N, C-alpha and C positions, 0 to 999 in steps of 0.2 A: 227356632223351636225351643220349647221348654217343657220338660216332663217333671211332675212331682211324683215321688215314689214313697209309699208307706210300707214298711216291713214290720211284720208282727208274728209272734210264735203261734203255731197250730200243732195239735196232736202232741206227740212226744218230742220230735226233733225237726218237724217241718217248719218252714216259714211260709206265711201267706204274703202276697204282694198285691197292693192296689197301685195302679199307675194312672195318672191323670194328665191329659193334654191341657195345659194351662189356657191356651188360646180359645179352645172350643168348650172346655169343661167336661169333655168326654172321659169316662172312667172305665178301666178294664181291671179284672182280676186275672193275675197270672196263676193258672191252676186253681183248684178248689179243694184243698185238704179238709176244710171244715166250714160248711155253709153258715152255721150260727156265728162263728167267730168272724167270718168275712162280713156278714150283715152288721154285726156290732161295730166293726171297724169302719164300714161305710158311714154309719151314723156318727161315730166319733170324729171322723174326718171333716164333717160338715160339707162334704162334696154333694150329698143329696141324691146320688144316682149310681147305678151300675149298668153300663151299656153293653159291655162285652166280657166274655170269658175267653181267655187265650190259653188253651191247653197245650202243654209241651209233649205229653205222651199219655198212654192209657192207664197207667198204674192207679189203683183206687185211691191212694193217698194224694193223687193229683187231680182226680176226676169225681170223687164221690159227692161233692157238693153241687155238681152241675144241675141236677134235676130240681133241687129246692131253690137254688138261686134263679133259675129260669122261671119257676113258678111264681116266685115272690117279686121279681124285678122286671121280668119280660126281656132280660138281656139276651143277646145273640151269643151262641156258643160256637167258637171257632177252634179248629185243631186238626191234627192229622187223622187220616181215615181210621187208624188203629183205635182211636178213642171209642168208637162204636162197640168195641168188645166189652166195655165197662160202663159206659154212660151215654146219655143223649148228646147229640151234636147237631148243629144247624148248618154249618158251612165247613166243608173240608178244604184244607189248604195243604200245600206241599212245598218242598224246597224250591226256591226261585220265585215264589209268590210274594206279594206284599199285602199287608193289612193296614188299613187306615185307622188310626186312633185319633179322631178329630182331624187336626192338621198335621199330625205326626205320621210319617211313613215308617212302618216296621217291616224290615226285610225278614223273610222266613228262610232259614237255612236247615236243610236236612242234616241231621247229626246222629246217625245210627251207632249202636254199640250197646248202650244200656237197654234200649228196645230198638226194634228194627225201623219203626216209623218216627222216632223222636225228632222233634224240631226245636229250634231256638229262634227267638225274636230279637231283632236289633234295630235301634234307631241310630243310623249313621250320623245324622245331624246332631243328636244329643250325646253321642258316644256312650250309649247305655245298652246293655244286653241282658236278656232274661233267658237263662240257659237250663232251667229245670235240673235234671240229674246227670247232665253230661260232664260239666266241670264244677268242681267245688274248690273252696279255699284250701289249697295244699292237697287236693285230691281229685278223684273223678268217680263216676258212677260204676257200680258193678256191671258185669257183662251178663245180664239175664237172658238176652236173646242174640246179641250180635257177637262178632268175632273180635279178637284183639286187633286185627288189621283194620276193621271198620272203626273201632273206637280210636285207635291211634290216628287214623285219617281225619276223623271228626275233630279231635283235639288239635291237630295241625291246622285245620281250617280256622278254628277259633284263635289259635296262636298267631295267625297272620293278620288279625285285626290290629288296629293301632294300640300301642301300649297303654294309652290313657283311657281306653274303653272300660267303663265301669261294669262289673259283672255281678249280677244278682243271682245267687244260687238258691236252691230250694230246701237245703237242710243245714243244720248246725252240727257238722261233723269235724270241725277244724282242729279241736284239741287232739282227737284220735289221729287225724291225718298228720298233725305236727309230730306226734310221737313216732309214727312210722317214718316220716321224712328224715328224722334225726338218725335213723338206722342206716340211711343211704348217703347222707350228706353231713360231713364233719366240719364244714366251713363255720367260722365264728358268726358269720352273717345269718346262717341258718339257725344256729343256737339262739341268737338274739331274736330272730323272727318267732321261733317257738316260744320263747319266754314271754314275748309280748302277747301271743295268743293265750297262753295259760293265765296271764294276768287279767286279760279282758274277760275270760270266762269266769275267773274267780270273782270278778266284780259284777257278774251277771250280764255282761255286755255282749251284743251280737258281734260276730266276726264277719258278717256279710254286710255290705258288699266287699268285693276285692277288685283288682284290676288285672287286665291282661299282662301288663308289665310286671306286676308283682308275682303273678303265677309263672311267667316265663323265668323269673329269677329263682323261684323257690319250689314250685310244684314238681315233685319227683316224676310225675307222669308226663308233664310237658317237657321235662328235661331228659326223657328217655331218648337214646340214640337212634332207635329205629323200632319197627313194630315188634320184633323179637324181644328187644330190651323192655319195651312197654309190657308185653305179655308176661315176662318174668316178674316185673314189678307188681303188676296187677294180681298175679297168682300169690305172690308173697303177702300182699296187703290183705287178700281174702282170708288168710289164716293167721294174720298178725293179731296177737292178744295183748300187746303192750298198752 
C-alpha cells in the first residue's frame, strides 16, 4: 500500500489534507476547512479528482467546505453522525468501521474528548493516521464537549499505536504547545525539541506531521500519569498565556 499526502494551510491556523491511494488513484480530503483552497490544491496536485471527504468531527472549521465540494466534484461525504449538526453528510461511520480509499483500508477509531463523536482514520499498512483535533504536535485538543477522562482514554488509545505511525494533525499550534511543554519538562531534550520547533516556524515551515514515538517522548498530555494529571495539565494549558 502507498499513500500520497499533501498538506497545505487553510484559514488562520488549520491545515488541509489531500490523501491519494497510489494504486487506484482515489483521492480524499481529510476535513474541509476551506473549499476554495482545497479545490485549488486538487488542481495543483495534478490528481484530477476528489472522491471522498473524510470528516473527523462536526466543528465548522472542519466541515464548512462539505456542501461546495460535494456540489462541484460529486464526492461522497463520510464522517461521524455529529457532522449533521453543521454540514451535509452521505455516509455515517463510527469507531470500529473501516473506510476504503481505493486499495487502502482506513480503520476508524472513536476518540471522544474534543467533541463526543470525534473519530480518527488510520492506515495500519502505511503507518499513517489522520487525527483531526485529538492529538497535536506537543499538544491535544480542548475539551469542548467531552471529559478529561474521555480525552485521556482517547490519547492512550492513540499512544498504543506503533511509534513509527505518522500523525497528521489539523492545526499549526506547535510553537505555543512547545512553550507550554517547557513549563512542565526541564529535560535538555525537551529544550532542544522546542528550539527545533521555533526554528521551523521562523523559517515558515510546517511542524506537521509528527509521529507517535515523538509525541510519547515529548507531548505533555501523552506523558500525563493518569486522567487526573491529564485534567490538571489541560486546565493549565487552557489559561496559559506564554
